[in-house]
DOGU-978983 format. One line per field, with one value per residue (C-alpha): residue in three letters; residue number from 1; x, y, z. Coordinates in nm, 4 decimals. Layout:
aa = ALA:...;
i = NUM:...;
u = X:...;
v = Y:...;
w = Z:...;
***
This chain:
aa = MET:LEU:LYS:LYS:LEU:ILE:VAL:GLY:GLY:THR:LEU:ALA:VAL:LEU:LEU:GLY:GLY:VAL:ALA:LEU:SER:THR:GLY:LEU:GLY:SER:TYR:VAL:ARG:THR:ALA:GLY:GLY:TRP:ILE:GLN:GLN:THR:ALA:LYS:ASP:SER:VAL:PRO:LEU:GLU:TRP:GLU:ILE:LYS:ARG:ALA:ARG:GLN:MET:ILE:ALA:ASP:LEU:ASP:PRO:GLU:ILE:THR:THR:ASN:ALA:LYS:ARG:ILE:ALA:HIS:GLU:LYS:ILE:GLN:VAL:ALA:ARG:LEU:GLU:SER:GLU:LEU:GLU:ARG:THR:THR:GLU:ARG:LEU:ALA:ASP:ALA:GLN:SER:ASP:ILE:GLN:ARG:LEU:ARG:SER:ASP:LEU:GLU:GLN:GLY:ASP:SER:MET:PHE:VAL:TYR:SER:GLY:LYS:THR:TYR:THR:SER:ALA:GLN:VAL:ARG:ASP:ASP:LEU:ALA:ARG:ARG:PHE:GLU:ARG:TYR:LYS:THR:ARG:LYS:GLU:THR:ALA:ASP:LYS:LEU:GLN:GLN:MET:LEU:THR:ALA:ARG:GLU:ASN:THR:LEU:ALA:ALA:ALA:HIS:ASP:ARG:MET:ASP:ALA:MET:LEU:SER:ALA:LYS:ARG:GLN:LEU:GLU:VAL:GLU:ILE:GLU:ASN:LEU:GLN:ALA:ARG:LEU:ALA:ALA:VAL:ARG:VAL:ALA:GLN:THR:SER:SER:GLN:LEU:ALA:LEU:ASP:ASP:SER:ALA:LEU:SER:ARG:THR:ARG:GLU:LEU:LEU:ASP:GLU:ILE:GLU:THR:ARG:ILE:ASP:VAL:GLU:GLU:GLU:VAL:THR:HIS:VAL:GLY:ALA:GLU:TYR:PHE:GLY:GLY:ILE:GLU:LEU:ASP:ASP:SER:ASP:GLU:GLY:GLU:LEU:LEU:ASP:GLU:ILE:SER:SER:TYR:PHE:ASP:GLU:ASP:GLU:SER:LYS:SER:LEU:ALA:SER:ILE:LYS:ILE:GLU:ARG;
i = 1:2:3:4:5:6:7:8:9:10:11:12:13:14:15:16:17:18:19:20:21:22:23:24:25:26:27:28:29:30:31:32:33:34:35:36:37:38:39:40:41:42:43:44:45:46:47:48:49:50:51:52:53:54:55:56:57:58:59:60:61:62:63:64:65:66:67:68:69:70:71:72:73:74:75:76:77:78:79:80:81:82:83:84:85:86:87:88:89:90:91:92:93:94:95:96:97:98:99:100:101:102:103:104:105:106:107:108:109:110:111:112:113:114:115:116:117:118:119:120:121:122:123:124:125:126:127:128:129:130:131:132:133:134:135:136:137:138:139:140:141:142:143:144:145:146:147:148:149:150:151:152:153:154:155:156:157:158:159:160:161:162:163:164:165:166:167:168:169:170:171:172:173:174:175:176:177:178:179:180:181:182:183:184:185:186:187:188:189:190:191:192:193:194:195:196:197:198:199:200:201:202:203:204:205:206:207:208:209:210:211:212:213:214:215:216:217:218:219:220:221:222:223:224:225:226:227:228:229:230:231:232:233:234:235:236:237:238:239:240:241:242:243:244:245:246:247:248:249:250:251:252:253:254:255:256:257:258:259:260:261:262:263:264:265:266:267;
u = -3.1829:-3.2884:-3.2196:-2.8825:-2.7877:-2.8986:-2.6864:-2.3893:-2.4278:-2.4751:-2.1167:-1.9365:-2.0471:-1.9435:-1.6113:-1.5167:-1.6024:-1.3397:-1.0933:-1.1202:-1.1204:-0.7746:-0.5113:-0.6904:-0.8490:-0.4907:-0.4195:-0.7340:-0.6731:-0.2780:-0.4021:-0.6449:-0.4013:-0.1434:-0.4023:-0.4545:-0.0790:-0.0291:-0.3331:-0.1826:0.1841:0.0537:-0.0711:0.1551:0.3674:0.2879:-0.0730:-0.0402:0.1188:-0.1633:-0.3746:-0.1556:-0.1847:-0.5791:-0.5876:-0.3759:-0.6451:-0.9128:-0.7696:-0.9083:-1.2601:-1.1810:-0.9403:-1.1988:-1.4571:-1.2456:-1.1730:-1.5116:-1.5630:-1.2670:-1.4138:-1.7669:-1.5959:-1.4112:-1.6915:-1.8705:-1.5911:-1.5609:-1.9386:-1.8840:-1.5980:-1.8471:-2.1090:-1.8550:-1.7097:-2.0646:-2.1907:-1.8251:-1.8929:-2.2694:-2.1193:-1.8563:-2.1424:-2.3292:-2.0885:-2.0219:-2.3891:-2.3970:-2.0816:-2.2469:-2.5725:-2.4676:-2.1985:-2.5131:-2.7104:-2.3819:-2.4113:-2.7523:-2.9665:-3.3504:-3.3811:-3.1738:-3.2123:-3.1138:-3.1602:-3.3977:-3.5975:-3.6258:-3.6294:-3.6301:-3.3958:-3.6049:-3.6434:-3.3124:-3.2310:-3.4873:-3.3530:-3.0028:-3.1195:-3.2813:-2.9596:-2.7347:-2.9792:-2.9526:-2.5555:-2.5145:-2.7177:-2.5149:-2.1919:-2.2790:-2.3811:-2.0558:-1.8930:-2.0854:-1.9831:-1.6451:-1.6512:-1.8111:-1.5442:-1.2499:-1.4059:-1.4519:-1.1123:-0.9558:-1.1866:-1.0353:-0.6954:-0.7374:-0.9115:-0.6112:-0.3553:-0.5663:-0.5710:-0.1807:-0.1456:-0.3369:-0.1510:0.1839:0.1070:-0.0319:0.2800:0.5213:0.2898:0.3470:0.7189:0.7050:0.5208:0.7256:1.0501:0.8833:0.8101:1.1707:1.3001:1.0553:1.1476:1.5496:1.4313:1.2564:1.5612:1.7733:1.5394:1.5684:1.9316:1.9411:1.7271:1.9429:2.2444:2.0512:2.0529:2.4351:2.4743:2.2811:2.4941:2.8237:2.7100:2.6273:3.0057:3.1505:2.9655:3.1012:3.4098:3.4320:3.2860:3.5314:3.8174:3.7198:3.7085:4.0539:4.2042:4.0449:4.1995:4.5219:4.4745:4.4010:4.7240:4.9808:4.8383:4.9159:5.2468:5.3945:5.2122:5.1935:5.4023:5.6830:5.5523:5.7639:5.6325:5.6939:5.7882:5.8557:6.1197:6.3011:6.2823:6.4578:6.7356:6.8002:6.7978:7.0901:7.2961:7.2851:7.3739:7.6701:7.8268:7.8203:8.0149:8.2575:8.3143:8.3842:8.5980:8.8383:8.8035:8.9545:9.2521:9.3647:9.3631:9.5874:9.8338;
v = -2.2713:-2.2012:-2.5504:-2.5508:-2.2130:-2.3850:-2.6937:-2.4757:-2.2812:-2.5714:-2.6766:-2.4129:-2.3972:-2.7571:-2.7192:-2.3776:-2.5812:-2.8335:-2.5770:-2.4317:-2.7570:-2.8041:-2.5769:-2.2672:-2.3158:-2.2860:-1.9744:-1.8043:-1.9249:-1.8219:-1.4684:-1.4512:-1.5547:-1.2888:-1.0172:-1.0563:-1.0855:-0.7616:-0.5898:-0.7019:-0.5824:-0.2364:-0.1375:0.0678:-0.1295:0.1616:0.0556:-0.2875:-0.2240:0.0090:-0.2769:-0.5415:-0.2950:-0.2966:-0.7038:-0.6912:-0.4193:-0.6138:-0.9429:-0.7235:-0.7786:-1.1601:-1.1033:-0.9533:-1.2162:-1.5054:-1.2856:-1.2640:-1.6492:-1.7005:-1.4719:-1.6725:-1.9798:-1.8770:-1.8043:-2.1626:-2.3165:-2.1424:-2.2146:-2.5973:-2.5684:-2.4223:-2.6589:-2.9554:-2.8454:-2.7900:-3.1618:-3.3164:-3.1692:-3.2918:-3.6626:-3.6345:-3.5443:-3.8278:-4.0906:-4.0146:-4.0635:-4.3770:-4.5055:-4.4109:-4.5633:-4.8666:-4.9196:-4.8919:-5.1527:-5.3765:-5.3739:-5.5610:-5.3362:-5.3382:-4.9938:-4.6484:-4.3090:-4.0032:-3.6561:-3.7524:-3.9702:-4.3416:-4.5827:-4.9185:-5.1364:-5.1368:-4.7833:-4.7108:-4.9557:-4.7882:-4.5011:-4.6304:-4.7673:-4.4349:-4.2780:-4.4724:-4.4317:-4.0630:-4.0885:-4.3022:-4.0544:-3.7783:-3.9390:-4.0036:-3.6151:-3.5313:-3.7735:-3.5644:-3.2438:-3.3295:-3.4501:-3.1705:-2.9629:-3.1339:-3.0638:-2.7224:-2.6583:-2.8411:-2.6185:-2.3132:-2.3994:-2.4505:-2.1083:-1.9594:-2.1355:-2.0086:-1.6667:-1.6867:-1.8312:-1.5262:-1.2416:-1.4100:-1.4307:-1.0449:-0.9324:-1.1308:-0.9888:-0.6349:-0.6649:-0.8277:-0.5068:-0.2866:-0.4613:-0.4135:-0.0736:0.0128:-0.1842:-0.0099:0.3224:0.2005:0.1068:0.4663:0.6264:0.4406:0.5114:0.8736:0.8449:0.6858:0.9504:1.2016:1.0220:1.0105:1.3868:1.4311:1.5501:1.8850:1.9062:1.8894:2.1244:2.3838:2.3190:2.3744:2.6862:2.8159:2.6981:2.8872:3.2271:3.1838:3.1602:3.4364:3.6430:3.5242:3.6509:3.9719:4.0527:3.9268:4.1482:4.4517:4.3616:4.3308:4.6468:4.8522:4.6907:4.7678:5.0785:5.2443:5.5985:5.6875:5.9558:6.2589:6.4521:6.2046:6.4370:6.1558:6.0345:6.3882:6.3811:6.0603:6.1268:6.4623:6.2577:6.0114:6.3126:6.4709:6.1409:6.0363:6.4302:6.4298:6.1085:6.2559:6.5237:6.3574:6.1292:6.4203:6.5792:6.2960:6.2538:6.5867:6.5528:6.2504:6.4364;
w = -7.6203:-7.2701:-7.1566:-7.3325:-7.1308:-6.8000:-6.8695:-6.9738:-6.6576:-6.4543:-6.6255:-6.5403:-6.1907:-6.1400:-6.3175:-6.1112:-5.7831:-5.9283:-5.9923:-5.6507:-5.4637:-5.6532:-5.7771:-5.8033:-5.4643:-5.3165:-5.5184:-5.3398:-5.0112:-5.0288:-5.1861:-4.8828:-4.6316:-4.7943:-4.8065:-4.4163:-4.3169:-4.5461:-4.3346:-4.0251:-4.1151:-4.2050:-3.8423:-3.6656:-3.3810:-3.1370:-3.2126:-3.1473:-2.8356:-2.6989:-2.8228:-2.6299:-2.2991:-2.3236:-2.3729:-2.0320:-1.8717:-1.9824:-1.7871:-1.4450:-1.4552:-1.4779:-1.2153:-1.0002:-1.0511:-0.9300:-0.6352:-0.5348:-0.6237:-0.3839:-0.1141:-0.1616:-0.1485:0.1738:0.3462:0.2764:0.3953:0.7213:0.7317:0.6689:0.9287:1.2012:1.1445:1.1239:1.4780:1.6018:1.4813:1.6077:1.9560:1.9991:1.8841:2.1569:2.4090:2.2494:2.2638:2.6430:2.7136:2.5106:2.7307:3.0418:2.9654:2.8127:3.1381:3.3509:3.1620:3.2104:3.5767:3.5479:3.7650:3.7132:3.7961:3.7345:3.8459:3.6504:3.7582:4.0218:3.8120:3.8147:3.4962:3.4343:3.2643:2.9746:2.9492:2.9627:2.7074:2.4739:2.5344:2.4630:2.1486:2.0288:2.1306:1.9228:1.6177:1.6660:1.6978:1.3790:1.1749:1.3034:1.2527:0.8511:0.8577:1.0114:0.7648:0.4852:0.6249:0.6196:0.2762:0.1656:0.3618:0.1849:-0.1422:-0.0938:0.0595:-0.2626:-0.4726:-0.2783:-0.2906:-0.7123:-0.6856:-0.5412:-0.7232:-1.0323:-0.8939:-0.8155:-1.1905:-1.3407:-1.1278:-1.1959:-1.5962:-1.6033:-1.4126:-1.6714:-1.9771:-1.8112:-1.8017:-2.1305:-2.2910:-2.1167:-2.2576:-2.6136:-2.5409:-2.4578:-2.7698:-3.0216:-2.8588:-2.9330:-3.3099:-3.3561:-3.2149:-3.4666:-3.7571:-3.6815:-3.6681:-3.9809:-4.1546:-4.0263:-4.1635:-4.5331:-4.5279:-4.4672:-4.8291:-4.7381:-4.4097:-4.5926:-4.8750:-4.6065:-4.4283:-4.7803:-4.8584:-4.4804:-4.5408:-4.8906:-4.7183:-4.4657:-4.7250:-4.8880:-4.5922:-4.5012:-4.8771:-4.8288:-4.4869:-4.6068:-4.9425:-4.6960:-4.4831:-4.8050:-4.9295:-4.6303:-4.6096:-4.9452:-5.0569:-4.7117:-4.7357:-4.4369:-4.2066:-4.2011:-3.9203:-3.6435:-3.3327:-3.1079:-3.3453:-3.3461:-2.9704:-2.9863:-3.2179:-2.9916:-2.6989:-2.8475:-3.0023:-2.6263:-2.4371:-2.6334:-2.6811:-2.2901:-2.2678:-2.5209:-2.2597:-1.9674:-2.1303:-2.2701:-1.9013:-1.7635:-2.0044:-1.9265:-1.5742:-1.5815:-1.7974;
***
């Protein structure tokens, strides 16, 4: 019985492996990719922009390291240049001395005097041979120094180019992140405006209520005016109106008296 269980479990595992390696496996991989993408999409854009800013800031240590390498390489190049310059000067002096000794030997003299000392032609020839060997060795050293200097100068130039490229790329990334920040801010403003527009019904209801209140107040004011116009009484004891009537009567009576007097005079 145990043997059958073991065999059955083994077959199940094998069949599961086959299934995973065929269609079922693709479903599993697709689901995994979808979950990963969904998790990534759920991260707020503001957080992603902060993350991008931090990644840009993390470039500074690498830039600093490259700057130190460039400084170190500059020092090495300067040292090589100084050493090569000294070696070149010594080569020039050695070549001048060799040319002088060779010229003296070509004259065929048996004795030579240098700095107050006398030397035979054999001694001069031996000294010339030694000088020439040292010159060749020093010339090879100078050639090696020149090769090393050229290689370090190329390395330094490449480091400068890489530094310039990194700084340029960093500045470009900074510009792009600022552009993305501005675009995200515009999107957030647009989304806020959209949310306000969705709440427009509440604003409309409030506006309608205020209009209704204003209409009712207008009606009550109008009713008050109409009531006063139709149902208000005439004031009988108006002293001003009595004085007005007396003034009119006096005015016209005086005019009639003057007219009658003028008629009598003409007659």
